[in-house]
Structure formats: structure tokens, C-alpha cells
One Martini backbone bead per residue (centre of mass of N, CA, C, O) as a GRO file, in nm:
protein
   96
    1MET     BB    1   5.847  11.286  10.827
    2GLN     BB    2   6.033  11.408  10.585
    3PHE     BB    3   6.270  11.319  10.374
    4LEU     BB    4   6.527  11.536  10.267
    5LEU     BB    5   6.669  11.363  10.012
    6ILE     BB    6   6.389  11.343   9.877
    7PRO     BB    7   6.249  11.425   9.599
    8SER     BB    8   6.003  11.573   9.453
    9GLY     BB    9   5.826  11.618   9.173
   10GLY     BB   10   5.927  11.909   9.104
   11GLU     BB   11   6.233  11.848   9.149
   12ILE     BB   12   6.265  11.637   8.929
   13VAL     BB   13   6.200  11.820   8.690
   14ILE     BB   14   6.436  12.012   8.735
   15ILE     BB   15   6.661  11.804   8.717
   16VAL     BB   16   6.603  11.711   8.430
   17LEU     BB   17   6.644  11.988   8.296
   18VAL     BB   18   6.937  12.031   8.386
   19VAL     BB   19   7.052  11.779   8.255
   20LEU     BB   20   6.962  11.849   7.966
   21LEU     BB   21   7.125  12.118   7.948
   22LEU     BB   22   7.414  12.009   8.024
   23PHE     BB   23   7.421  11.729   7.827
   24GLY     BB   24   7.199  11.650   7.662
   25ALA     BB   25   7.026  11.411   7.486
   26ASP     BB   26   7.278  11.226   7.400
   27LYS     BB   27   7.397  11.187   7.714
   28ILE     BB   28   7.177  11.052   7.892
   29PRO     BB   29   7.209  10.746   7.841
   30GLU     BB   30   7.500  10.735   7.944
   31PHE     BB   31   7.445  10.847   8.224
   32MET     BB   32   7.241  10.624   8.309
   33ARG     BB   33   7.434  10.387   8.283
   34MET     BB   34   7.628  10.486   8.501
   35VAL     BB   35   7.424  10.493   8.732
   36PHE     BB   36   7.330  10.191   8.717
   37LYS     BB   37   7.609  10.071   8.748
   38GLY     BB   38   7.662  10.188   9.029
   39MET     BB   39   7.419  10.057   9.168
   40LYS     BB   40   7.503   9.763   9.107
   41GLU     BB   41   7.774   9.772   9.259
   42LEU     BB   42   7.656   9.846   9.530
   43ARG     BB   43   7.475   9.597   9.561
   44ASN     BB   44   7.705   9.389   9.543
   45ALA     BB   45   7.864   9.495   9.787
   46THR     BB   46   7.638   9.452  10.000
   47ASP     BB   47   7.604   9.148   9.952
   48GLU     BB   48   7.895   9.072  10.030
   49ILE     BB   49   7.880   9.179  10.319
   50LYS     BB   50   7.650   8.999  10.411
   51ARG     BB   51   7.792   8.726  10.357
   52GLU     BB   52   8.030   8.775  10.548
   53PHE     BB   53   7.866   8.823  10.805
   54ASN     BB   54   7.716   8.549  10.807
   55SER     BB   55   7.970   8.374  10.813
   56ALA     BB   56   8.089   8.488  11.078
   57SER     BB   57   7.836   8.430  11.257
   58ASP     BB   58   7.841   8.123  11.216
   59ASP     BB   59   8.117   8.078  11.350
   60ILE     BB   60   8.041   8.192  11.625
   61LYS     BB   61   7.807   8.003  11.684
   62LYS     BB   62   7.980   7.745  11.674
   63ASP     BB   63   8.172   7.818  11.904
   64PHE     BB   64   7.953   7.850  12.126
   65LYS     BB   65   7.842   7.562  12.105
   66GLU     BB   66   8.104   7.416  12.180
   67GLU     BB   67   8.140   7.553  12.457
   68LYS     BB   68   7.876   7.461  12.578
   69GLN     BB   69   7.930   7.158  12.559
   70ALA     BB   70   8.187   7.160  12.733
   71ILE     BB   71   8.055   7.271  12.989
   72GLU     BB   72   7.839   7.053  13.021
   73SER     BB   73   8.044   6.822  13.045
   74ASP     BB   74   8.185   6.929  13.299
   75ILE     BB   75   7.939   6.931  13.481
   76GLN     BB   76   7.878   6.631  13.464
   77ALA     BB   77   8.149   6.535  13.575
   78TYR     BB   78   8.126   6.682  13.853
   79LYS     BB   79   7.861   6.552  13.938
   80LYS     BB   80   7.968   6.258  13.940
   81LYS     BB   81   8.193   6.308  14.143
   82VAL     BB   82   8.015   6.397  14.376
   83GLU     BB   83   7.839   6.143  14.386
   84ASN     BB   84   8.081   5.952  14.442
   85ASP     BB   85   8.176   6.092  14.706
   86LEU     BB   86   7.893   6.040  14.854
   87GLY     BB   87   7.766   5.814  14.723
   88GLU     BB   88   7.451   5.680  14.807
   89ASP     BB   89   7.385   5.935  14.928
   90ASP     BB   90   7.152   6.166  14.990
   91PRO     BB   91   7.167   6.505  15.006
   92LYS     BB   92   6.898   6.539  15.170
   93ASP     BB   93   6.989   6.361  15.415
   94LEU     BB   94   7.241   6.569  15.487
   95GLY     BB   95   7.118   6.879  15.460
   96TYR     BB   96   7.150   7.025  15.158
   0.00000   0.00000   0.00000
């Protein structure tokens, strides 16, 4: 399926002719500079958004890692407490 917003070769020729008629040959370089400047600003804005997103996701990953370590530490502490409460008996010997 062809993307509807992308003009084909014939449509590009017509667009160039219309721009040439509307703005004249002396205004086209100025017009193109404005277009490319806008494209550059758009690219810079999207790059900035990507950097902010990656920074925020790195912070979230760090928080999750810290929480995971805290939970694992709590589990180990409870496991040791249970083992101490049972004494030297093996839980398998007790039928658990």
C-alpha cells in the first residue's frame, strides 16, 4: 500500500512549477532555506525529546533495580530468621 502523503514524481514536478509561479525564481532559495531551517529545528526538538525520554527511563530503571535489591535483601533476612527459628533441623525432616 502506497503512503498517501508522499507525492510521486509527476506530483513533485507540478509542485515545483506551482512554487516557481507563486514565489518566482528569486524567492525560491529563501523559501528553501526556511524549509530546511524548520526541518533542522524539528530534528533538534525530536533529538531533545529522545534524550529526555532516555534519561527518565534510566532513572526509572535505577529505581526498579534498587527496589529489587531491597526486596531480595528482605527475603534473605526472612529466610535466615526462619532458618534460625527452626534451628539446625532440616525442613525436609519435619515434613514440610
